[in-house]
Steps between C-alpha positions, in 0.01 A plus 500: 500500500293788370196363677686488830609867459144606436386326817764688707393833354133427582588404858701818543203707374276340761746586775532860386123541480471405867732794597360814330723721714798379304347664194533845665825679452678641805329830603196441281274560803622731777374597848576864591392778736572867541537448878741209569583643844253673733471623861181423691353564846422213734141386464444687174421309179749519214358513147669584171484381136705224339516480121510169309649582157464279189777576253395235248265523206273225635241471776656367820332359811732548798463383860612755761568420867656641817750224578696649787450750783342523849189282487328687786491811281240319282659613171277480196468601135166662423306674225139623486437363848623146417812306593691436178679172422559529126498775236409482132728734311432646157787510251751773586277625783524520878252439780513669841405320821529625859738354754359541852618404846413606854767485770356356825486712813772284657742549210821673600656789316757382248558381144286232337498350149248335269568303182251487213538253213335452163455141373423352163447125472633461854830673428614834638520759225542818710566600861448827693638578845319762714667654807288644782642703787260499794508793743313581818179692422518869573235572764554875525552799282267783400562789266284811459608764249380776268666685216391849613503535882509884504219720364383862529155660500239715671322445829178299460637298205510120479841364400525162321788252504552152351692254718642154434462255789736202459470177699861377503420197715464146370139476622172675424418764763235748614666841521342786693547867410493805726618863496636749752383848391456844664171571672218575256665321204326193351678207332313227306618185318343349187597227252613658174198561277251430780291749699460298821710591802695219665740460793671171406598293198553129435829479310643176362860397565737711292216703344446875480173681577448850357318738734342845456558722804301823540597766753244777568637821651278711732331809355683723747863409546808723511745501212799271553626142479300214649637147553282188471625146563335194345553161662443144376481223761470121493554332837828628640620602154451865405632773272446874473499756219509879559305764307549876500226743397582868462201730552539820301375825657168634373436874525156618611367782720177654618439872565181623663368724776524374857123547543408344170310813396600663173356845555594805707425871534741789445509878507651736246862594584504269802679164553296185554671179614368162394645190671609218267667163558729323253551123535735256329268218390765318294777255587797726420619813683398832343772761458468880466121536502401840361172691479334710233167675441276645230319801661294774329686808368627730772484232771799361689539148641795390713573180694640446846740322476572571135638144444557168679851354467405133545199292598520125563230242415185548712639824646308827483572873540272795587511788253317836501386678186486879554248658259468877447230626258597798282387852585266507201329173589124533518286312748420150374640147450836429340689176421867453599691187393774385740755230406770298681752302293824300525686210335272479199177498702261777600162571656272803448195644671252766384416731790189722481567841660208726590615865507330744742535882486714655777319637813643854450346522157168391649511784752590750230213375287259532794615857571459584134142376509431700816650813340285458191188449705588805716553713191165398357332584832655847512388572145151380576470713818638814341288501190187381678490832701462697182 
C-alpha cells in the first residue's frame, strides 16, 4: 500500500515538472505599459515601450507574443534592432521591449486593438491589451512665432529676433521663408547658432525649427514705427507673423558757411554779414535752434534770424552772422567762434576775421603826413635863407 502511494506521488511530480507555469503564482510575471491607448496618424509607425515585470525571487524565462490585432499592420516586439520572442528576467527585475506597428496606407480611421500575452511552459501568465485610434494624417498646418515681436532702436542698427517654425502636418516638408519690408530694409534668416543665410528649412512632421531673423534698418530713416511681415510657405499652406520696429529719433546738425570758407574781412565800427547754412543731419526734428558766439572784447555778433523754431530731417535754413569789430580794434586777424545748438546737439565753427582800418582814418593819416612834410619844408626854406 505504501509502495503504491509512493508511485502516485512520483507520477504526479513528473506531471508537474512538465508544466513549469503552474509553479508561478498568479501575477508573478506581468506585462504593462505606460501607454495602453494611443492616437496615431495614418501611415505613421507606432512605437512605445512594454515592460515585462518579474515579481519573483527567481530567474524567469518568458515568451512574449502579439496574439491578436490587424495582421497587415505588421505588429512586432523589438529590442536592440531584433525581433524579440522571449525574455530572460532577473529576480524582482523588469525588462523593457518595444511594441511597434505601422498602419497601412489603406487603413481607415477608427479604433483598433492589439493583444499581447506572456507565456511560461505554454501557459498564459499575463495579458496586455493595447488600443490604437487611427486618424487621417494632418497634411497642413504651419506656425511661425516669436516671443518679442516689437523692438526699438536707432537708424542703421541691426535688430535680432528668434522665431519658432512649427510643422503641424503629419509629413516632413520643405518650408520657404520670405519677408515683406519697407524699401531699403534687409531681412535675413539663419538656423539658430549658425552663420549661414538660408531661405528654406526641411522640418520633420510635428517638429519645431528655431530660426534667427536679422532685420537691418537703413542708415538714414525717419523716426517712427515700421511694420515687417514674415511668411512661411509650403505648397498652398502658409502662415504669417508681424514685426514692428520703432526707430528712435537721433539729433544731429551741421553749421557752416554757404561758401565753405571760414574767413572774412571786417572794418572797425562797421557791420559785416557772413552767410551760414544750418542743416538737420539727424533722423529727428530739431526744435528751437539758437545761436551763440565768442567774439573778442568790444565786438558784437548778432544772427539773422536769431533762432529757428523747427527743422525737419534733411532740411536746411540760411542764417546770417552780423559781425561788428569794436572801435578799439587794431588792424589784424581775429578769431570768432560761432555755435548753433538744439535738442542736445550742437555744431561750432571758428571764423577768422581780418580787420582793416576805416578809409576816413586813412585819409586823415595821409593829410597828417602831408602836413608834417609841409612843415619841415617851410622850416628848411626859412632857415636856409639865413
